[in-house]
N, C-alpha and C positions, 0 to 999 in steps of 0.2 A: 187626524191625530198627529201631533207634532213628533218629530224625531229627536232622539237623545244622542248627544255627542259627549264623550268623555275626553277631557283635556288633561293629560298627564303633565305635571310641571306647570299647572295652570295658574299658580300664584307668582310666577316669574315674569320677566319683562315681556317676552313675546306671547307667552301663554295668556297673560291677563288681557292684552289687547285683542287677541283672537277670541277670547271668551266674550268680551263686550260685543264684537261684531257678530258672532254666532247668535248670541241672545237677541240682539236687535234684529237679526234676520229671521227670528221665530223658532230657533232651536232651543230645546231644553238642554242645559249644560251642567255636567257634573265636573267639578274641579277636584283633582287629586294631586297632592304634592307632599314630599317629605320635609320641605322647608329647610333643606340643607344649604341652600344658596339664596334664601330670601327670608323676609319676615311677613307680617300680615298687612303691610302697607298697601300693596297692590290689590290684594283680595278685598280689603275694605274700600279701596278706591273703585273697584269694579262694581261693588254693591251700591256705592253712592251714585255712580253714573247711571246704573240701571234702575235705581230706586227700589231694589228688592234684594233679599239675601239669596245667594245661590248655594246649592249643596256643596259642601267642602269636606273632603276626606283626607286626613293626614295619614299617609302611608308611603312605603318605599316599594317601587316596582321591581326592585331586585328580589323581593320576597314573592316567590311564585304562588304560595298558598293565598296570600293576601290579594294578589292580582286576580286569581281565579275567583275568589270570594266576591270581589267587587263586580266582576262580570256576571257571576251567577245570580247576584241579588238585584241587578238592574238590567233592563232591556236596553242595551247600548247598540245603537245603529252604526256609529262610526267612532273611532278613537283617533285622536291627534296626539302624537308622542313628542313631548318637549323635555321629558325628564332625563336630562343628560348634562354632564359637565362640559364646559364649552371654552375654557381658556387655552388658547394655543400654546402659550409659553409654559403654563403649568403642565400641560400634557407632555411636553418634551422632558420636563423634569420628573414627572410622576406617571409614566406610561401605564403601569399596572393599575393604578387608581382609575384611569380613564377606560382602559379595556374592560375591567371588571364591572364598573357601573354602567357604562354606555351600552355594552353588549348584552349583559345579563338582563337589564331592565327591558330592552327591546325584544329579546327572545321570549321573555315572559308575556309581554304584550301580544306577540305573534301567536303564542300557544293559546292564550285566552281568546284572541280574535278568531282563530281557527275553530276552537271548540264551540264558540257561541255565534258564529256567522256574522262577524262584525267587519265593516270596512276599515281599512287602515290608511291613515295619512301620516307620512313620515317627514319629520323636520330635518331635511338634508341641508347641504351647504355648498357654496362655490368652491370650498376647499377640496372637493373631490376632483377638480380639474388640475390641481397642483399648480405648476408653473406652465401655463398654456403656451403652445407655439404661436397661436394666433388669437387675437382678441378683436371683436367680442367673441365669446364662446356660445355655441349652440348646444342643445341637448345631445347632438351627435358628436360634439368635440370629444376627443379621447380623454378618458380619465387617466391622469398621470400618477406616478408614485406620489402619495401624499407627503407633504412637507412637515407633517406633525402627526403624532398619535391621535390627536383629536380628529384631524382630517381622515385618518385611516379608519377610525370608528365610523365615520359617516359613509365611507365607501363600503365597509363591511356590512353595515346595517341596510344600505340599499340592496346589496346582494342577498341578504337574508330575506328581505321583503320580496324581491324578484323571484327567488327560489320557492318561497312559501306560496306565492300566488300561483306559480306553475304547478306545484305539487298538490295543492289542496283546493283548488278552485276558488281561492279568495280573490278580492279586488283591492288594489292598493295604488296609491299615488305618492311619489316622492317630490317634494318641492325643494329645489335647490336655491336657497337664499343667497343673496350677495351680502351687503353690509347693512343690517337693520339699524336705524338711528331714529332719534326723536322721542316724542312722548304724545300722549293723547291731548287733543286741543283743550280739554277740560283742566289739564294740569293735575288731575287726580291719580293718574297712573303713569309710570315711566320706568326708565332703567335705574335700578337701585343696587349697585354692586356692593358686596361686602368687602371691606378692606380697600386696598389700592385697586382702582379699576384696571381691567385688562383691555377694555375697549376705548376707542379714541374719544367719543363724544362725552361720556361721563367724566373722563379726565379733563376735558376742556371746561365743562360746566363747573366741576369742583375747583378747578384752578381759578376760574372767573369769580366764584363766590368766596374764595379765600380759604377753602379747605385744603387745597394743595398749593405748595409754594411755587411750583414751576411745572409746566407741561413738557414732557420729553417727546420729541419727534424722532422716531427711531430710523435713522439713516437719511442722509441728504446727498448721497453719492450714487443713487440708482440711475440707470440709463432711461430717465424720464425727463420731460421738459424742465422741471424745477428740481430734480434730484430726489423727490420723495415719491413714495409708492402711489400707484393709481388704483382706485377702487370705485365700485358701483354702490353708492350710498342710497338705500331705499327707505322711505319713510315707514315707520312702524305701523301706522294705520293703513297705508296702502298694502303693506305686507299682510296684515291681518285680514283684509278684505279678500286677498287671494285664497285664503283658507276656506272662506265661505263658498267661494266659487268652486273650489275643488271638492268640498263635501257635497255641495249640490250635485255636481257631476256624478259622484259615486252613488248617492242615495236615489237619484232619479234615473239611474241606469243608462247614462249617456256616454260612458267611456268607450273609446274606440278599441282599446286593448285592456285586458285585465290588470296590467301594470303599466303605469304611465309616469313620465318624468317631465317636470316643467321648471324652467329657470324663472326666478322671481327677482327681477331687478329693474332698473330704469333704462339701461342701455347707454347711460351717459357717464363716462369716467370723470372722476375728480381726484386731484392729488390731495394728499394729506395737508399740504400747506395751503392749497386752495380752500379746503374746508375750514381750516383754522382762520384764515383771513375772512371768509364769508361769515363765520360766527361773530367775529369782531365787528364787522360792518353792519350786519343785521341787528345786532343787539346793543351796539354802541358801547362796547366794553373793550378794554385793552388787556390782552393776555400776556403773561410772562411765560415765554417758551424758549427752549434751547434744543439744539440738535444733539442727539445721542447716537452711539453706535447702532448698527443694524441689529434687529432682534431675530433670534433664531426661529425659523419656521415661517417667516413672512414671505409672501410672494411679491414679485416686482409690480406686476400689472395684471388685473383681471376685471373684466366687466361683462355684462350679459348681453346676449341677443334675446330679448323677451317676447319676440313676435309669436312664438308658438302658444304661449300663455294667452296672448291677446286673441288669437284665432280660435283656440279650443276652449279656453276657460271663460272668454269674454271679459278678461281682466286686463287693466293697464294702470301703471302708476300715474297719479295725477297731481300729487302734492309737490310743490317746489321745494328746493333745498332751503330757501329762505323761510318758508313756513315751518319746515321741519326743525331748523335750528332755533327759531323763535319759540317753538313748543318745548324743545329741550331745555332752554333757558328758563321758561316759565315754570317747568317742573322742578328744576333745581331751586328756584326761588320759593316755590311752594313748600318744598322740603325744609327750607331754612326759615319758614314763617315770614317771608318778605313779600 
């Protein structure tokens, strides 16, 4: 009998790609999303890729009664939680919005998971490392003071999960993502921000397609080889496959500890400028870009040591940055009907 996975925030960028990989791996998937930061484009794309309609529930996980109702009415073996606000800059400007949504929604998930015996997979972030003393970072690297309220909510939610696992006999995994980019090779799902993008690659592709006049690169005076920030850019499909490995580990009872943490990255740092230049070269387009002042909340350099995930999850990033940037451009052109 197949297992059921609930994907909260499943109509968004990461959630939609994870849904595809879970379904293709044989899981029954329920998508739940309040659609506050997306429309039906990715959900429709998921169904087109899979050739079937998946259950979709429009709901807000900040509503505790609705969350418990969902768990009560479905036998959910594992839940993956993506239903959170995620813009670093916005979180600095609107911390209450971020604390209220990101913390309340996860606490309600944890309560329901405790009550119904559900495994929990938390979507964490490299932001929990703050400005690291040494890179690459391992899972044992100290968590520094977060550089934004968004990063702080990730740290706090990790602590919530750790403490609930210890107190209630639950099982949970936190995956610390680095910088997810790209789109599905089908060009049917991808990153679709509302308004002005906060993430680099959709700003690149929207500038290339003509939706944006100019790409701002925030800061060119950092202590890095070319003056721009260094990041670990991970292909979205590679990232999604890591979730399947983590869910398998939980439902098959293969965890070494009731609470585990894994870095999900490539281990290869790229600067912002290197990524911009790679996009131009791979796709044969010229980008109009300019350097802008540093953005509050950005770290200088952070990238992963992903070796633990390879050893324990059997997962490793395989897609090249060229494949990733080609897929991102194909997605943008698909959206534009080109």
